[in-house]
C-alpha angles and dihedrals in degrees: 000000000000134000125315114294120241115256097222128046117237116272124221106222130198115249116279088248094059091043090052091052090050089051092052089050098050106120096234093043090052091052092048092051092050092052090047091057093042094053114100141173090284092053110112129203136188128245092274092053090256118140109259115255095246091061098048094085089056093044091049090048091052089057093051091252127136114264091241135106092282093049093049089052094053090047092051092048089053095046092052086053094053090051095046094050096047097248083125132034117213121212122210119267109272099182152348125300129219091275094049097258125122113264134195135189133237135221133191111283123227090251093063093072093044090064086075105024101033133093122259087256093056093047089052093048087057092048093051089054085056091048090054090053096049089044087056092050091048090055092046118114119267108246102195093155108020093170091071092061094055117093127214090261092053097253120131121238101224093178091063088063092076087214127142108188096199090050093049092047092047090050096052092043090051090050089049091047090053091049090051091051091048089049092055095046116123093018092307096316093113096081095119117127112276119223109247092229093056093049091050090048090052091065096040113031111077113239092237094049116112110189110015116240120239086252093055090047090053092049088050088051093052093046092047092054092047091051088050088063097043094047087054090056097043097046094072094057085059107246098112141031104219134189103195125223109282104257090208086060092053090052092048099044103025087206107048096178090052090065098033092092090060096046119117124231092265094054099039095091089060088071093062131275127214134190131183112238122218085258088050091055090052093045095047091047093050088053090050094049088050089053090051096255115148102239107163122198129198108266096035092110097042094104097035129097126273092256090056091046096050092046094042097054094042094110101020115124111263096256093048093047092052092048090051094049094047087053089048092050094046090053088062090065131212112331092018095106097098097047089042091052091046090051092049094050091048089052091049093064122097145096097233121114095262095052099090091056092046089056093048088055091043090058088048091050092049088055092056091046089066132208093320087077094066098101090054091047092047090054094066099047090112095045109110093217099041106026094088096052089045091056091048090050093048094046091050089052093052103257113161100185098064112134114239113257120244119250091252090054092050093052092043089054091048091054091043095050093048092047089051090051092048092050088048092059089227128179112299093228093054095046091048088052090051093050094051095041094052093048095047093056096072130046112234090013095158092046090063112025097072087073096063110120097228124127090232102047099106091044095048093049090050089054089048089053088055098042103041112103092203107086095211095047089047087051093050089048093055091049092047090052091053089051090052093048090048090049092052092048094248 
């Protein structure tokens, strides 16, 4: 009935201070910072800004890593992140190094000082640059046999890579998006680790497919192993907690994803398990926002007007809507209950499709505002759109001097209430109970209610005809809906 629903539910993020602390504690970021502080005037870099090979053992040793191939790889990875995040500034090569290659130097970047003097937002901005860099590494082509790509003239045959950067990025972003959605499921209670085969299958297996074909299973297997590599790269930047695919399993099965579908509950963890961290929720949401995706967060509306609040929480889960409204009310400060309630009531007026749901959330917001809102509520008792909800609020707060509503107001409130619940996509049993309860309160309900001057009257009566369990009442509702449409000229 109302405006387009948001695709993503709102996320509850940790505070920026907590997230900044998490960012500074991410293992790869920690190593990058240590190397940035270790670098000095004698540190030499190659033409691409990379640490020259001769200095990698010393860098690895500074990080407490062994001075072997693995240690050098970790040190090189951390160095690249320090450069990519502005912790280090690279100068252009000014001469030839000992091996004949051009070499440059580095100095501390402006962002290095911000890690100790900057705000949480500034620290998170630096970390997000690091996430982008690691994401790019995770979607880079796998060069298992680089020599095969180099021609006789020394040129690289990029076509032989069979690599589409846009496709790779879209796939990984899709996987992270699915993980984000799974984490927010059930009001944020769905943050348990997700089996890697299930995550890979979510991107490969069509929704309407019954038994996957061998070709589809092979694609899932390939995607799963690619994701295993990617999550191993992404974990050190702090966005996921990842349990890799059991290497012994790979040796046993040869095709781990091919047998994952048959694994029992005890074995499924051997196929890889991944979970988004609170920092990961923040980072993935930031990437979504940058890509133009509507990814709301609880607290986004705290400094907005009441109209934006009521429209914004229209299709939030109940707990998220309640939290958003509480933040909005808290922002009005002590003594702000009356003007806040008046602003909410003014925003709840209207005859557009979204108005019934706005009034429902206004009623919920007024309940959270407390007894201090009473003067603003009493001020709308005579309002044809708000008088009904005002009487309900006053009765719930124990008021005994509330004037009785007119029959027209009672019927109008019944239509408005059901219209709001239809728009909210509530539970069918609850909606059916509401429909039957309201219609049973008044003798001859369907003989009168079709005359209600509400934009949703006909639509509500049609819904009552579908939902009412009593066949006669359902038939009366359909007849009343026809009368309402005829009365409205439609």
